[in-house]
C-alpha positions in Angstrom: -32.2 -46.9 -9.8 -30.6 -45.5 -7.2 -32.6 -47.1 -4.0 -34.2 -45.0 -1.2 -31.6 -46.0 1.6 -28.5 -44.5 -1.0 -30.3 -41.5 -1.5 -31.5 -40.4 1.8 -28.0 -39.7 3.3 -27.0 -37.7 -0.1 -30.4 -35.5 0.5 -29.1 -35.0 4.0 -25.4 -33.8 3.2 -26.9 -31.7 0.4 -29.5 -29.9 3.1 -26.5 -29.5 5.3 -24.9 -28.0 3.1 -27.0 -25.5 2.1 -27.9 -24.6 6.0 -24.5 -23.8 6.3 -24.6 -21.3 3.2 -27.4 -19.7 4.8 -25.9 -19.3 8.2 -24.7 -16.1 8.9 -21.6 -17.6 10.6 -21.0 -19.7 7.3 -19.5 -16.7 4.9 -16.7 -17.6 3.2 -14.3 -14.9 4.3 -11.3 -16.6 2.5 -12.9 -15.2 -0.5 -15.4 -12.7 0.4 -13.9 -9.7 1.8 -16.7 -7.3 2.3 -20.6 -7.7 3.7 -23.8 -6.6 4.6 -25.8 -6.8 8.0 -28.9 -7.6 7.6 -30.3 -7.2 11.1 -34.1 -8.0 10.8 -32.9 -11.4 10.0 -29.7 -11.4 11.8 -27.5 -12.2 8.2 -24.3 -11.3 6.8 -25.0 -10.4 3.2 -22.1 -10.8 0.6 -20.9 -7.6 -0.9 -19.5 -9.7 -3.7 -18.2 -6.9 -6.1 -16.8 -4.0 -2.9 -16.1 -0.6 -4.5 -12.5 -0.6 -5.1 -10.2 3.0 -4.3 -7.0 3.3 -3.8 -5.3 5.3 -1.2 -2.9 7.3 -4.1 -6.1 8.3 -5.6 -7.1 10.4 -2.8 -5.7 13.7 -2.8 -5.1 17.1 -0.2 -5.9 14.2 2.5 -2.4 12.8 3.5 -2.9 14.2 6.9 -5.9 12.2 7.4 -4.9 9.3 5.1 -1.9 9.1 7.4 -3.8 8.6 10.5 -6.3 6.4 9.2 -3.8 3.8 7.7 -1.4 4.0 10.7 -4.6 3.3 12.8 -6.2 0.3 10.2 -2.1 -1.3 9.9 -2.0 -1.8 13.9 -4.9 -3.2 14.2 -4.5 -5.4 11.1 -1.3 -6.7 12.6 -2.8 -7.5 16.2 -1.8 -4.2 17.9 -3.9 -1.8 20.0 -5.9 0.4 17.7 -9.0 2.6 18.1 -12.1 3.1 16.8 -12.4 5.9 14.2 -14.8 9.0 13.8 -14.6 10.5 10.3 -16.4 13.7 10.4 -16.4 16.9 8.4 -17.6 18.7 5.0 -19.4 16.2 2.7 -17.5 14.6 -0.3 -14.2 15.3 0.9 -13.1 11.5 1.0 -14.2 10.1 4.2 -16.5 7.0 3.1 -13.6 6.8 0.1 -10.8 6.3 2.4 -12.6 3.1 4.8 -13.1 2.0 1.2 -9.0 2.1 0.3 -7.5 1.3 3.6 -9.7 -1.6 3.6 -8.4 -2.5 -0.2 -5.0 -2.3 1.3 -5.5 -4.4 3.8 -8.0 -6.9 2.7 -4.8 -9.6 1.7 -3.8 -9.2 4.9 -7.1 -10.4 6.2 -9.1 -7.3 6.9 -13.0 -8.0 6.1 -15.7 -4.8 6.3 -19.1 -4.8 7.1 -21.2 -2.4 6.7 -24.0 -1.6 8.8 -26.7 0.8 8.5 -28.7 3.1 11.3 -31.8 0.6 11.5 -28.7 -2.6 12.6 -27.5 -0.1 15.5 -29.6 -2.1 18.2 -28.6 -5.2 17.0 -24.8 -4.4 17.3 -24.5 -7.4 20.1 -25.2 -10.5 17.8 -23.3 -9.3 15.3 -20.2 -8.8 17.6 -21.2 -12.7 18.4 -21.0 -13.9 15.5 -17.4 -12.1 14.5 -15.8 -13.0 17.8 -14.5 -16.6 16.5 -13.4 -15.5 13.2 -9.8 -15.6 12.4 -9.9 -12.2 10.4 -10.1 -8.9 11.3 -12.8 -6.9 10.7 -14.0 -3.3 10.4 -17.9 -2.3 11.4 -18.5 0.5 9.0 -21.2 2.9 9.8 -21.5 6.0 7.0 -23.4 9.0 6.7 -23.8 8.6 10.9 -26.3 11.3 12.3 -29.6 11.2 15.1 -32.2 12.6 15.7 -33.2 13.5 19.3 -34.4 10.1 21.6 -33.5 7.5 18.7 -32.8 4.2 19.6 -29.5 3.3 17.6 -28.1 6.3 19.6 -27.9 4.6 22.9 -26.9 1.7 21.2 -23.5 2.8 19.0 -22.5 4.4 22.6 -22.9 1.1 24.4 -21.2 -0.9 21.9 -18.5 1.6 21.6 -17.5 2.0 25.5 -19.7 0.6 28.6 -21.5 -2.7 27.6 -20.6 -6.0 28.8 -21.8 -6.9 25.1 -18.9 -4.7 23.1 -16.9 -6.0 20.5 -14.0 -8.4 20.6 -10.3 -7.8 19.5 -11.0 -8.5 16.2 -13.2 -5.6 15.4 -13.2 -2.5 15.1 -15.7 0.4 14.7 -15.5 3.0 11.5 -18.0 5.7 11.1 -18.1 8.5 8.8 -20.4 12.1 9.7 -20.8 15.4 8.9 -21.6 16.4 12.6 -18.9 16.1 14.9 -21.4 15.2 17.9 -23.4 13.5 15.7 -26.6 15.2 17.0 -28.1 18.5 15.9 -27.2 21.2 18.1 -29.7 24.2 19.3 -28.5 27.5 20.3 -30.9 27.2 23.6 -28.3 24.4 25.0 -25.9 27.1 25.0 -27.7 28.7 27.5 -27.0 25.8 30.0 -23.9 26.8 29.9 -22.2 27.7 33.5 -19.0 29.7 34.0 -16.9 28.4 37.1 -14.3 30.2 38.4 -13.4 31.0 34.8 -14.2 27.1 33.4 -16.5 26.6 31.1 -19.1 24.0 32.1 -21.0 22.8 29.3 -25.3 21.7 30.0 -26.7 18.1 30.1 -28.0 18.1 26.7 -24.4 19.4 25.6 -22.9 16.9 27.8 -24.8 13.8 26.8 -24.1 15.1 22.9 -20.6 14.8 23.2 -20.5 11.4 25.2 -20.9 9.7 22.1 -18.3 11.1 20.1 -15.7 11.0 23.0 -16.0 7.2 22.9 -14.3 6.9 19.5 -10.4 7.0 20.0 -9.6 8.8 17.2 -11.2 11.7 15.9 -10.1 12.9 11.5 -11.7 16.0 10.2 -11.9 16.7 6.9 -12.4 20.4 5.5 -13.5 22.3 2.9 -11.0 22.9 -0.3 -10.0 26.0 -2.4 -10.5 26.4 -6.3 -7.1 25.3 -7.1 -6.9 22.3 -4.9 -10.7 21.2 -6.8 -9.1 21.3 -9.9 -6.1 19.3 -9.2 -8.2 16.4 -8.5 -10.7 17.0 -11.4 -7.6 17.2 -13.8 -6.1 13.6 -11.4 -9.1 11.8 -12.2 -9.5 13.1 -16.3 -6.1 11.6 -16.6 -6.6 8.7 -14.7 -9.3 7.8 -17.2 -7.3 8.3 -19.9 -8.9 11.8 -21.6 -6.6 15.2 -21.8 -7.1 18.2 -19.8 -7.0 20.7 -22.9 -7.9 24.5 -23.2 -11.2 24.6 -22.0 -11.2 21.7 -18.9 -10.6 24.2 -16.1 -13.8 26.7 -17.0 -15.7 23.7 -17.8 -15.1 21.8 -14.3 -15.8 25.6 -12.5 -18.8 25.9 -14.2 -19.8 21.7 -13.0 -18.7 23.0 -9.2 -20.7 26.2 -9.4 -24.2 23.8 -10.9 -23.7 21.4 -7.8 -22.8 24.5 -5.5 -20.1 22.5 -3.9 -16.2 21.9 -4.6 -15.0 18.5 -3.9 -13.7 15.2 -4.4 -16.8 13.7 -5.2 -17.9 16.5 -7.3 -14.4 16.9 -8.8 -14.7 12.6 -10.2 -18.5 13.3 -11.0 -17.4 15.9 -13.2 -14.4 14.0 -14.8 -16.3 10.9 -15.5 -18.7 13.8 -17.5 -15.7 14.8 -19.3 -14.4 11.8 -20.0 -17.5 10.5 -21.5 -18.1 13.1 -23.6 -14.5 12.9 -24.8 
């Protein structure tokens, strides 16, 4: 029988290993490529099966792909790069593009950390955890928008530029939003605009809203697509799923988009899955 003197060191080693695994900084970034920031507990929780998107499958956004890919490549290779704000029409590939560049550069040491709006006030704590890691991190904030006087607004603004507790050189922030200025805009705010010497000077409320988006160094805009582009994307996904687009394909795809009230890449993907499943 193992005596107590022999057993105690083994128990201590086991407890040390469990503590290390539970610690936020204990993630093994060699095997974990994405994580979620749980701000309430101050932990990074691994995403074991991150969604994989290939750049080649994102159609009709070539310019946007070039901009984000170039910025990410600069970042991964240790060159100066910018925080990125991707804005515009819903369902046109903003989030997918971030996931695609992460998938491309993950083998070269790029890691993705998803942060929701509730976690924004705790960004300095996250930056402290990542500062000494031998990897490069994109802090990903999806579908970002703010109501008036939300606490996360000031926190993100300070994190991007102006706070002593900002991110280190191995961290960038990529955010997506349907709004360029990230906050609702009201007609009354236009009444504050002044005209001086032929120049337009926005009011203080407008300036405050612009000030957050201005702190992203790179703006990437996405636009609504026409019918032909929508059909081309739907056809691409159907063929990728290994199903032919026969004579009834276009009619069915258009009916699907009418039912969803939109023509975009997300709707095309959803239609392709339905089409392939039925075929």
